[in-house]
N, C-alpha and C positions, 0 to 999 in steps of 0.2 A: 887637428884640434889644439896641438901644442902652440902653434903660432897664434891662434885665436885667443887663448888664455894669456899668452905673452903680451898681446896687444892690450888686453883688458888691464893686466897688472901694470904695464908701463904707463898707461893713461888714466889710472884710477884717481890720481890727485886732481887732474883737470875735471874729471867727471864729478867728483865731490864738490869742487869749488863752483862750477857752473850750476849744478843742481841746487846747491845750498843758496846761492845768490838769487836765482830765479824763484825758488820756493819761498824764500824770505820776503822778496818784494811782492809776490802774489799774496802771501799771507797778510802782510801789512795793508795791502790794497783792500782786501776783504774786511779786515778787522776795523779799519777806519770808517767803513760805510755807515754804521749806526750814528757816529758823530757828525757825519756829513749829510745824512738823510734829511735833516730838518731844513737845510739850506738848498737841497737839490731842486726844489721848485724854482727858486730864484736863479740858480745856475742854469737850469734848462732854458729859462727865458732869455738869459744873456747869450747862450750858445745859439738860440734860434734866430737872433738878430745879427749873427756874424757872417751870414751869407755863404760865400764859397768855402770859408774855413770850416763851417759846420758840415757842408756836403763832403768835403775832402775826407773827413773822418767818420762819415756815416751817421753823424749825430742828428741829422735832419729826419731820420727815419726811426729813431729810438727815443723812448721816454727815459731820459737820463735820471729822472727821479725814482724810477723803479729799479730794483736790485739787478735784474737781468740786463737792463739797458746799461747800467753803471758797469756791471761785470764785463759785458761784451766790449765796451769801449776802453775803460781803464785797464782792467786785468788782461784784456785781449791784446792791448798794445805791449804790455810787459812780456807776456808769453810769446807774442809774435816776434818782437825784436830780439829778445833774449834767446829764444829758441832758434831763430834764424841764424844769429851770430854763432851759436854753439854748433849747429849743424854745418855751417859753412867752414868753420875753423877745423873741425875734426875731419871733414870730407876732403878739404884741400891739402891737409897735411898727411893724409893716409898713405899715399904712395911717394910723394915728394919728400916726406920727412926723413926717410931712410938716407937719402943722398945728403940732406942738410946735416944730419948727425954723423955721417960717415960710417954707417952700419950696413949699407946696401950690399957691399961686396961680401961681408960676413954672412948676411942672410941668404944671398943667392948662391953661395958656395955650398950650402947644405942640399941634400938630396930631396928637394921639393921644387916642383915646377912653378914657373911664374904665375900660371893661372891659378894654382892653389894658393899662392901668396895673395893674389888679388881677392879671391873668394874669402879667405880668412880675414883679411883686413876689412873687406866690405861688411862681412857679418859682424865684426867687432864694432864698426861704426854704427850700424843699425841697432845693435844690442845696447850701446851706450845711449842712443837717442831714446830707445824704449824705456830703459831704466829711469832716465831723467824725467820723461813725461809721466810715467806711473807714479813716481815719487811726488812730483809737483801736483798732480791731480789729487793724490791722497791728502797732501797737506792743505790744498785748497778746500777740499770737501770738509776736512776737520775744522778749518777756519770758519766756513759757512755754518757748521753745526754750533760752534762756539758762540757766534753772534745771534744764533736762533732765527736766522733769516730763511724764509721758504723760497727755494730756488726751483726753477723748472729743470728737473733732472735730465729730461731728453735734450733740451736745448743746450744745457751745460755740457753734456756728454758730446754733443755734436761739435761744440766749439773746441773742446779738447782734441777730438778726433781730427778736425780740420787742421789744427796747428801741428798735430803729429804728422799727418800726411805731408803738410807743407815742409816740415823739417826733413822728412825722408827724401822728398824731391830735391831740395837744395843740396842735401848731402850727396845724393847720386850725381847731380850735375857737377858739383865741385870735385867729387871723387874722380869723375871722368877727366876734368881739367888737370887734376894732379898728376895724371899719367903723362902729361905733355910738358910739364915744367920741371925745372931743377931748383933745388934750394927751397927757401920759404915762400909759400904762396898765400900767406895769411892776408896780406893786403888785397889780393885778388878776390879771395873768398868773402871777406867782409865788404869789399866794394860791391860785389855781386848781390849780396844780401840787402845792402842799403839801396842799391839800384832797383831791385824788385819792389822794395817797400814804397819808394817814391813813385814808381810807375803806377802802383795801385792808387796812391793818393791822386795822381793826375787823372786817372781814369774815372775818379769819383766827381771831378769838377764839372763835367758836362757829358750829356748822353752821346755826343759825337765821338768821345774818346773811350767809351765803354769797352770797345774791342781790345783795348790794352790789357784788360783783365785776363785775356787768354794767354798772355805771355808772362804773367807773374803769378807765382804760387799764392801770393797774398790775396788773389782774386777770389778764391773759394774759402778764405778765412774771414771774409767780411762779416762782422758781428751783426750788422743791421739786417743783412740778408738771411742769416741763420736764424735770428730771433723771429723775423717776420714770417719766413717760409717753413721753419722747423725742418729744414733739409739742406743738404749741400748741393751746389750747382754741378750737375754731372757733366755739363759741357766743359767747364773749366777743369774739372778733375780728369777728363779724358785727355786733354792737352797736356796736363801735368804728368799723366802716366806715360805719354810719349817722351817727354823730357827725361823722365826717370829711366826709361829703357835706353834712350840715346846716351845718357851719361855713363851707365854701366857698360853698354856695348863699346863705347869709345875706350874705356879703361881696358877691357879685355882684348881689344884690337891693337892698341898702342903699346901698352906696357910690356907684353912679351917680346916686342921688337925693339924696345928702347935700349939705347946704349948707356949703360950705367957706368959712370966714371967717378 
């Protein structure tokens, strides 16, 4: 438990910054809705005529003039990209960061097995993601109450759950990758998150490419699908669960054998 709390303490500033920025952006997104609602009808018509662009972001299946449609697209993009970047960064730095900072030898010299090191760091990663999401959700709900908008509680909860699971999956995959690299891997983590995002956009362009949703965690965070079906796609989640297990398994197999220099 000592290492777990050490990880939380060492990374508390980054947690505060990421949580603050994402919460602020989501709050602003919600708070400006009343000012924009009068023009939403015209905006929806403009988006409806934008063809592939509209489909890429799922706006062809949502009423952008309704609050939940607005929330699923605008707020979903903020939480999606912000959360994905946060998860990717803390995941990719979890094991490789010790070598970058020159503290690996000191850590591994203590009477604690490498598997316990992995477990403690992994728990710390998931805990930070959980804290960030709970805080962001609370601030978003407060913002909705401030503007007096009636939101579908079930759908909003599903949207937050979907993005939370997405972040956990990305963190697990990048955590596994971090066991194989030396030094900073932030570029790799951010690149993977961006890649997942654009794969999802491409999958929205045509029915022939829908299969790509199975390889990106953004597939089950699609706001249009969640609002329409009031459920998460279990097929996409099943593949995501496999990626989650694969990432963690890779870390436990590689890191104990890794040559730390």
